[in-house]
C-alpha beads as a LAMMPS data file, in Angstrom:
LAMMPS data file: protein, C-alpha beads

339 atoms
338 bonds

1 atom types
1 bond types

-500.0 500.0 xlo xhi
-500.0 500.0 ylo yhi
-500.0 500.0 zlo zhi

Masses

1 110.0

Atoms # bond

1 1 1 94.795 168.291 259.274
2 1 1 95.840 165.529 261.561
3 1 1 97.715 162.621 260.030
4 1 1 96.012 160.309 262.489
5 1 1 92.327 159.795 261.878
6 1 1 90.054 160.616 264.772
7 1 1 88.280 157.392 263.827
8 1 1 91.214 155.492 265.313
9 1 1 90.362 157.025 268.663
10 1 1 86.596 156.774 268.542
11 1 1 84.023 154.486 267.025
12 1 1 80.508 155.243 265.847
13 1 1 79.271 151.902 267.147
14 1 1 76.577 151.718 269.764
15 1 1 77.736 151.961 273.343
16 1 1 80.850 153.954 272.512
17 1 1 81.706 157.020 274.568
18 1 1 80.647 160.254 272.970
19 1 1 82.986 162.341 270.843
20 1 1 83.062 164.991 273.517
21 1 1 84.311 162.440 276.037
22 1 1 87.010 161.006 273.801
23 1 1 88.003 164.166 271.940
24 1 1 87.687 167.111 274.321
25 1 1 90.310 169.044 272.362
26 1 1 88.310 169.200 269.120
27 1 1 87.871 172.888 268.236
28 1 1 84.357 174.183 268.746
29 1 1 82.899 175.595 265.547
30 1 1 81.925 179.248 265.596
31 1 1 80.208 180.564 262.473
32 1 1 81.914 183.616 260.949
33 1 1 79.370 184.208 258.182
34 1 1 77.540 187.517 258.014
35 1 1 73.724 187.441 258.110
36 1 1 73.658 187.987 254.333
37 1 1 76.008 185.061 253.744
38 1 1 73.984 182.846 256.101
39 1 1 70.967 183.610 253.910
40 1 1 72.976 182.973 250.734
41 1 1 74.250 179.645 252.088
42 1 1 70.704 178.637 252.945
43 1 1 69.378 179.525 249.480
44 1 1 72.275 178.274 247.326
45 1 1 73.873 175.507 249.386
46 1 1 70.889 174.155 251.344
47 1 1 72.737 175.014 254.559
48 1 1 70.416 175.390 257.536
49 1 1 72.164 176.899 260.574
50 1 1 69.895 175.009 262.944
51 1 1 70.931 171.693 261.355
52 1 1 74.549 172.539 260.559
53 1 1 76.230 170.600 263.373
54 1 1 73.856 167.686 262.902
55 1 1 74.905 167.514 259.259
56 1 1 78.576 167.663 260.189
57 1 1 78.109 164.831 262.673
58 1 1 76.336 162.754 260.024
59 1 1 79.300 163.133 257.665
60 1 1 81.718 162.387 260.493
61 1 1 79.845 159.181 261.308
62 1 1 79.923 158.117 257.644
63 1 1 83.689 158.622 257.481
64 1 1 84.243 156.600 260.647
65 1 1 81.988 153.800 259.438
66 1 1 83.039 153.540 255.784
67 1 1 86.633 154.854 255.822
68 1 1 88.017 154.434 259.354
69 1 1 91.621 154.508 258.071
70 1 1 91.267 157.584 255.881
71 1 1 93.486 159.629 258.185
72 1 1 91.458 162.788 257.836
73 1 1 90.686 165.700 260.081
74 1 1 87.167 165.456 261.498
75 1 1 86.825 168.935 262.951
76 1 1 83.520 170.676 262.309
77 1 1 85.050 173.526 260.303
78 1 1 87.037 171.156 258.073
79 1 1 84.096 168.882 257.261
80 1 1 81.879 171.888 256.570
81 1 1 84.055 172.729 253.557
82 1 1 83.047 169.479 251.892
83 1 1 79.379 169.748 252.818
84 1 1 79.183 173.272 251.400
85 1 1 81.007 172.285 248.217
86 1 1 78.380 169.580 247.609
87 1 1 75.314 171.485 248.857
88 1 1 74.999 169.362 251.990
89 1 1 74.496 166.120 250.097
90 1 1 76.095 163.651 252.532
91 1 1 77.068 161.028 249.955
92 1 1 78.587 163.522 247.533
93 1 1 80.430 165.296 250.359
94 1 1 81.891 161.974 251.508
95 1 1 82.954 161.169 247.960
96 1 1 84.651 164.557 247.668
97 1 1 86.487 164.074 250.970
98 1 1 87.768 160.651 249.942
99 1 1 88.832 161.940 246.525
100 1 1 90.601 164.866 248.191
101 1 1 92.851 162.433 250.023
102 1 1 93.226 160.081 247.074
103 1 1 94.438 162.874 244.794
104 1 1 97.114 163.785 247.308
105 1 1 98.269 160.207 247.796
106 1 1 98.496 159.356 244.108
107 1 1 100.535 162.347 242.916
108 1 1 103.590 162.598 245.182
109 1 1 105.417 164.947 242.787
110 1 1 102.897 167.624 243.748
111 1 1 101.848 166.704 247.262
112 1 1 105.160 165.854 248.884
113 1 1 106.694 168.733 250.849
114 1 1 103.462 170.676 250.551
115 1 1 104.330 174.018 252.110
116 1 1 104.628 177.620 250.891
117 1 1 108.397 177.899 251.291
118 1 1 108.824 175.002 248.850
119 1 1 107.157 176.982 246.054
120 1 1 108.752 180.355 246.778
121 1 1 110.349 180.567 243.291
122 1 1 106.920 180.076 241.709
123 1 1 105.411 182.803 243.871
124 1 1 108.263 185.187 243.109
125 1 1 107.822 184.587 239.371
126 1 1 104.250 185.836 239.546
127 1 1 102.841 182.658 237.991
128 1 1 99.925 182.662 240.432
129 1 1 98.577 185.354 242.710
130 1 1 95.286 186.577 244.149
131 1 1 93.975 190.042 243.374
132 1 1 93.634 192.202 246.502
133 1 1 89.936 192.975 246.016
134 1 1 86.953 190.641 245.736
135 1 1 84.434 191.002 242.922
136 1 1 80.873 192.316 243.512
137 1 1 79.738 188.780 244.367
138 1 1 82.332 188.538 247.132
139 1 1 84.596 186.164 245.206
140 1 1 88.399 186.236 245.210
141 1 1 90.040 186.373 241.780
142 1 1 92.944 183.966 241.290
143 1 1 95.270 185.256 238.566
144 1 1 97.387 182.700 236.685
145 1 1 100.050 183.775 234.179
146 1 1 101.774 180.809 232.479
147 1 1 104.134 183.115 230.575
148 1 1 105.900 183.777 233.888
149 1 1 107.076 180.178 234.039
150 1 1 110.454 179.151 232.619
151 1 1 110.366 175.340 232.189
152 1 1 114.124 175.014 232.575
153 1 1 113.893 176.439 236.113
154 1 1 111.493 173.879 237.607
155 1 1 108.890 171.327 236.440
156 1 1 105.228 172.090 235.843
157 1 1 104.295 170.213 239.016
158 1 1 105.708 173.134 241.035
159 1 1 103.172 175.427 239.385
160 1 1 100.358 173.031 240.220
161 1 1 101.552 172.839 243.813
162 1 1 101.503 176.637 244.030
163 1 1 97.938 176.770 242.703
164 1 1 96.888 174.052 245.139
165 1 1 98.361 175.861 248.139
166 1 1 96.687 179.061 246.995
167 1 1 93.323 177.300 246.920
168 1 1 93.964 175.731 250.331
169 1 1 94.644 179.163 251.787
170 1 1 91.552 180.685 250.211
171 1 1 89.204 177.899 251.296
172 1 1 90.046 178.510 254.943
173 1 1 87.645 181.455 254.692
174 1 1 83.983 180.623 255.219
175 1 1 83.129 183.546 252.968
176 1 1 85.024 181.852 250.124
177 1 1 83.388 178.509 250.891
178 1 1 80.011 180.126 250.250
179 1 1 80.865 182.591 247.461
180 1 1 83.414 180.535 245.555
181 1 1 86.257 181.932 243.453
182 1 1 86.895 183.264 239.963
183 1 1 89.963 182.374 237.894
184 1 1 91.660 184.813 235.500
185 1 1 94.220 183.066 233.276
186 1 1 96.423 185.165 231.001
187 1 1 97.916 183.040 228.226
188 1 1 99.872 185.827 226.583
189 1 1 103.118 184.517 225.117
190 1 1 102.417 180.821 225.729
191 1 1 104.205 178.853 223.017
192 1 1 103.657 175.329 221.740
193 1 1 106.783 174.103 223.536
194 1 1 105.506 175.441 226.851
195 1 1 101.978 174.111 226.268
196 1 1 103.372 170.646 225.546
197 1 1 104.308 170.300 229.241
198 1 1 100.580 170.166 229.973
199 1 1 100.295 166.607 228.638
200 1 1 97.606 163.921 229.065
201 1 1 98.719 162.798 232.525
202 1 1 98.887 166.336 233.932
203 1 1 95.639 167.372 232.235
204 1 1 93.717 164.425 233.662
205 1 1 95.118 164.950 237.144
206 1 1 94.373 168.683 237.238
207 1 1 90.840 168.197 235.908
208 1 1 90.256 165.485 238.506
209 1 1 91.401 167.688 241.368
210 1 1 89.440 170.776 240.358
211 1 1 86.222 168.913 239.564
212 1 1 86.102 166.095 242.071
213 1 1 89.007 166.410 244.492
214 1 1 88.895 169.824 246.143
215 1 1 86.161 171.548 248.186
216 1 1 85.952 174.854 246.364
217 1 1 83.317 176.380 244.100
218 1 1 84.860 177.633 240.850
219 1 1 82.268 180.086 239.571
220 1 1 84.038 181.291 236.420
221 1 1 87.259 180.746 234.461
222 1 1 88.192 183.781 232.356
223 1 1 90.832 183.151 229.707
224 1 1 92.515 186.180 228.143
225 1 1 95.185 186.634 225.468
226 1 1 94.887 182.983 224.530
227 1 1 96.772 181.989 221.359
228 1 1 95.171 179.798 218.704
229 1 1 96.751 176.793 220.354
230 1 1 94.567 177.185 223.439
231 1 1 91.391 176.620 221.471
232 1 1 92.832 173.281 220.396
233 1 1 93.671 172.373 223.984
234 1 1 90.247 173.378 225.233
235 1 1 88.436 171.461 222.484
236 1 1 90.228 168.290 223.576
237 1 1 89.756 168.805 227.308
238 1 1 86.155 170.020 227.186
239 1 1 84.555 166.539 226.810
240 1 1 86.028 165.578 230.185
241 1 1 84.712 168.646 231.958
242 1 1 81.335 168.475 233.613
243 1 1 78.834 170.546 231.685
244 1 1 78.422 172.997 234.543
245 1 1 82.173 173.672 234.684
246 1 1 82.580 173.800 230.901
247 1 1 79.867 176.448 230.689
248 1 1 81.811 178.621 233.131
249 1 1 84.786 179.007 230.772
250 1 1 84.931 182.353 228.972
251 1 1 87.490 182.913 226.207
252 1 1 88.004 186.653 225.737
253 1 1 90.999 186.749 223.404
254 1 1 92.485 190.260 223.503
255 1 1 89.102 191.896 224.124
256 1 1 89.361 193.675 227.470
257 1 1 85.789 194.941 227.157
258 1 1 84.629 191.328 227.066
259 1 1 86.683 190.574 230.178
260 1 1 85.198 193.597 231.952
261 1 1 81.710 192.176 231.483
262 1 1 82.732 189.344 233.820
263 1 1 85.235 191.097 236.090
264 1 1 84.700 194.829 236.728
265 1 1 87.645 197.151 235.953
266 1 1 87.525 198.596 239.478
267 1 1 89.134 195.434 240.898
268 1 1 91.428 194.690 237.948
269 1 1 95.041 195.904 237.663
270 1 1 96.136 198.246 234.896
271 1 1 97.555 195.309 232.932
272 1 1 93.976 194.192 232.244
273 1 1 92.441 197.597 231.648
274 1 1 91.514 198.068 235.295
275 1 1 91.748 200.967 237.707
276 1 1 93.240 199.155 240.707
277 1 1 96.845 200.132 239.977
278 1 1 99.721 197.921 238.867
279 1 1 99.467 194.213 239.561
280 1 1 101.201 193.662 242.905
281 1 1 102.072 190.075 243.793
282 1 1 103.944 190.883 247.004
283 1 1 100.932 191.082 249.338
284 1 1 99.631 187.615 248.451
285 1 1 103.124 186.116 248.525
286 1 1 103.719 187.494 252.005
287 1 1 100.354 186.220 253.242
288 1 1 100.914 182.719 251.895
289 1 1 104.514 182.458 253.107
290 1 1 103.448 183.684 256.544
291 1 1 101.098 180.689 256.728
292 1 1 103.956 178.177 256.754
293 1 1 103.318 176.961 260.297
294 1 1 99.602 176.608 259.659
295 1 1 100.251 174.435 256.634
296 1 1 102.775 172.306 258.507
297 1 1 100.103 171.668 261.139
298 1 1 97.270 171.062 258.685
299 1 1 99.216 169.012 256.155
300 1 1 100.862 166.465 258.399
301 1 1 101.927 163.478 256.298
302 1 1 99.201 160.996 255.460
303 1 1 100.170 157.333 255.565
304 1 1 98.084 154.690 253.856
305 1 1 97.227 151.631 255.971
306 1 1 99.193 148.576 254.935
307 1 1 96.092 146.682 253.787
308 1 1 94.860 149.308 251.310
309 1 1 96.074 151.186 248.279
310 1 1 95.257 154.645 246.981
311 1 1 92.934 153.136 244.375
312 1 1 90.878 151.459 247.102
313 1 1 89.849 154.912 248.320
314 1 1 88.799 156.449 245.032
315 1 1 85.041 156.295 244.685
316 1 1 84.438 158.077 241.384
317 1 1 85.936 158.675 237.983
318 1 1 87.730 155.372 237.437
319 1 1 85.337 154.121 234.797
320 1 1 86.143 156.959 232.425
321 1 1 89.909 157.063 232.927
322 1 1 90.797 154.740 230.067
323 1 1 88.593 156.702 227.692
324 1 1 90.215 159.910 228.900
325 1 1 93.705 158.475 228.381
326 1 1 92.903 157.240 224.867
327 1 1 91.386 160.545 223.797
328 1 1 94.129 162.697 225.290
329 1 1 96.851 160.695 223.539
330 1 1 95.847 162.525 220.396
331 1 1 96.453 165.896 221.978
332 1 1 99.952 166.647 220.725
333 1 1 99.323 166.073 216.987
334 1 1 96.182 168.205 217.193
335 1 1 98.062 170.946 219.037
336 1 1 100.559 171.161 216.199
337 1 1 97.680 171.417 213.760
338 1 1 96.015 174.222 215.738
339 1 1 99.274 176.061 216.209

Bonds

1 1 1 2
2 1 2 3
3 1 3 4
4 1 4 5
5 1 5 6
6 1 6 7
7 1 7 8
8 1 8 9
9 1 9 10
10 1 10 11
11 1 11 12
12 1 12 13
13 1 13 14
14 1 14 15
15 1 15 16
16 1 16 17
17 1 17 18
18 1 18 19
19 1 19 20
20 1 20 21
21 1 21 22
22 1 22 23
23 1 23 24
24 1 24 25
25 1 25 26
26 1 26 27
27 1 27 28
28 1 28 29
29 1 29 30
30 1 30 31
31 1 31 32
32 1 32 33
33 1 33 34
34 1 34 35
35 1 35 36
36 1 36 37
37 1 37 38
38 1 38 39
39 1 39 40
40 1 40 41
41 1 41 42
42 1 42 43
43 1 43 44
44 1 44 45
45 1 45 46
46 1 46 47
47 1 47 48
48 1 48 49
49 1 49 50
50 1 50 51
51 1 51 52
52 1 52 53
53 1 53 54
54 1 54 55
55 1 55 56
56 1 56 57
57 1 57 58
58 1 58 59
59 1 59 60
60 1 60 61
61 1 61 62
62 1 62 63
63 1 63 64
64 1 64 65
65 1 65 66
66 1 66 67
67 1 67 68
68 1 68 69
69 1 69 70
70 1 70 71
71 1 71 72
72 1 72 73
73 1 73 74
74 1 74 75
75 1 75 76
76 1 76 77
77 1 77 78
78 1 78 79
79 1 79 80
80 1 80 81
81 1 81 82
82 1 82 83
83 1 83 84
84 1 84 85
85 1 85 86
86 1 86 87
87 1 87 88
88 1 88 89
89 1 89 90
90 1 90 91
91 1 91 92
92 1 92 93
93 1 93 94
94 1 94 95
95 1 95 96
96 1 96 97
97 1 97 98
98 1 98 99
99 1 99 100
100 1 100 101
101 1 101 102
102 1 102 103
103 1 103 104
104 1 104 105
105 1 105 106
106 1 106 107
107 1 107 108
108 1 108 109
109 1 109 110
110 1 110 111
111 1 111 112
112 1 112 113
113 1 113 114
114 1 114 115
115 1 115 116
116 1 116 117
117 1 117 118
118 1 118 119
119 1 119 120
120 1 120 121
121 1 121 122
122 1 122 123
123 1 123 124
124 1 124 125
125 1 125 126
126 1 126 127
127 1 127 128
128 1 128 129
129 1 129 130
130 1 130 131
131 1 131 132
132 1 132 133
133 1 133 134
134 1 134 135
135 1 135 136
136 1 136 137
137 1 137 138
138 1 138 139
139 1 139 140
140 1 140 141
141 1 141 142
142 1 142 143
143 1 143 144
144 1 144 145
145 1 145 146
146 1 146 147
147 1 147 148
148 1 148 149
149 1 149 150
150 1 150 151
151 1 151 152
152 1 152 153
153 1 153 154
154 1 154 155
155 1 155 156
156 1 156 157
157 1 157 158
158 1 158 159
159 1 159 160
160 1 160 161
161 1 161 162
162 1 162 163
163 1 163 164
164 1 164 165
165 1 165 166
166 1 166 167
167 1 167 168
168 1 168 169
169 1 169 170
170 1 170 171
171 1 171 172
172 1 172 173
173 1 173 174
174 1 174 175
175 1 175 176
176 1 176 177
177 1 177 178
178 1 178 179
179 1 179 180
180 1 180 181
181 1 181 182
182 1 182 183
183 1 183 184
184 1 184 185
185 1 185 186
186 1 186 187
187 1 187 188
188 1 188 189
189 1 189 190
190 1 190 191
191 1 191 192
192 1 192 193
193 1 193 194
194 1 194 195
195 1 195 196
196 1 196 197
197 1 197 198
198 1 198 199
199 1 199 200
200 1 200 201
201 1 201 202
202 1 202 203
203 1 203 204
204 1 204 205
205 1 205 206
206 1 206 207
207 1 207 208
208 1 208 209
209 1 209 210
210 1 210 211
211 1 211 212
212 1 212 213
213 1 213 214
214 1 214 215
215 1 215 216
216 1 216 217
217 1 217 218
218 1 218 219
219 1 219 220
220 1 220 221
221 1 221 222
222 1 222 223
223 1 223 224
224 1 224 225
225 1 225 226
226 1 226 227
227 1 227 228
228 1 228 229
229 1 229 230
230 1 230 231
231 1 231 232
232 1 232 233
233 1 233 234
234 1 234 235
235 1 235 236
236 1 236 237
237 1 237 238
238 1 238 239
239 1 239 240
240 1 240 241
241 1 241 242
242 1 242 243
243 1 243 244
244 1 244 245
245 1 245 246
246 1 246 247
247 1 247 248
248 1 248 249
249 1 249 250
250 1 250 251
251 1 251 252
252 1 252 253
253 1 253 254
254 1 254 255
255 1 255 256
256 1 256 257
257 1 257 258
258 1 258 259
259 1 259 260
260 1 260 261
261 1 261 262
262 1 262 263
263 1 263 264
264 1 264 265
265 1 265 266
266 1 266 267
267 1 267 268
268 1 268 269
269 1 269 270
270 1 270 271
271 1 271 272
272 1 272 273
273 1 273 274
274 1 274 275
275 1 275 276
276 1 276 277
277 1 277 278
278 1 278 279
279 1 279 280
280 1 280 281
281 1 281 282
282 1 282 283
283 1 283 284
284 1 284 285
285 1 285 286
286 1 286 287
287 1 287 288
288 1 288 289
289 1 289 290
290 1 290 291
291 1 291 292
292 1 292 293
293 1 293 294
294 1 294 295
295 1 295 296
296 1 296 297
297 1 297 298
298 1 298 299
299 1 299 300
300 1 300 301
301 1 301 302
302 1 302 303
303 1 303 304
304 1 304 305
305 1 305 306
306 1 306 307
307 1 307 308
308 1 308 309
309 1 309 310
310 1 310 311
311 1 311 312
312 1 312 313
313 1 313 314
314 1 314 315
315 1 315 316
316 1 316 317
317 1 317 318
318 1 318 319
319 1 319 320
320 1 320 321
321 1 321 322
322 1 322 323
323 1 323 324
324 1 324 325
325 1 325 326
326 1 326 327
327 1 327 328
328 1 328 329
329 1 329 330
330 1 330 331
331 1 331 332
332 1 332 333
333 1 333 334
334 1 334 335
335 1 335 336
336 1 336 337
337 1 337 338
338 1 338 339
């Protein structure tokens, strides 16, 4: 995305030249959805092809009016991600877009130097990858394996950065914008000492990004091989998850048959009782690392205007933060009890 907001070059006020006059280089949107996905988007996301560009322009006008210094990309394809993620509700899409930028500006440990080459050690460890085949609903499966992380090698923020870049790559696809994704998290071998790195600050930040700060539809989170400690973690975090998201968590334990009810064996690797061969992380790693130049172009540094702070941009979630902090402070003692 461009570090300079298009709003600095155009104004939605009456009498202003049109966007096409001021911004002739804005890419023209061309829909890549199949007829079936166009129908699905209409039914599930309230997306009407005949009104699509009108809706995008409405969101663009809202950004320019309410957040002229946001420093966001205003291309049709980029704004469509946020409209689809919020079922074409203009206000909720705007809130998501603002939160997207706020999350990045308020967590520099994750969002500085945001490029694939910076997280190459994480990719090589196999901590996060994407299975090569989509599920029957057309959703990519993101596989996360915390046991592959050695805390002495790099901080947990590197893992979060790798997950974030993975999601950014996936959401470039219009098919993924409509179908969403599925997460498969394997907690085999996760000890109390490793789990303790996922403290209150990190937990609150990650929940905020996944729920309210990123334009992707998470359709299911499948947890497998979770130790007893995970149930303690989830019990503490669950009150801060929206009900819809909380209901999409499935804890399978060591029961592969239970996992296969949610993710068919035909797309799973042998490690999870599937028939798709050994888990191969190289293909996804190569794809993500080959996108370096794209990310450098899209993630140009965002600079806050001198008369505003990151908190001025956040439009949701602040009211509950203190409650979240107070409740999560009790996490560590309860983790020891569960463990």
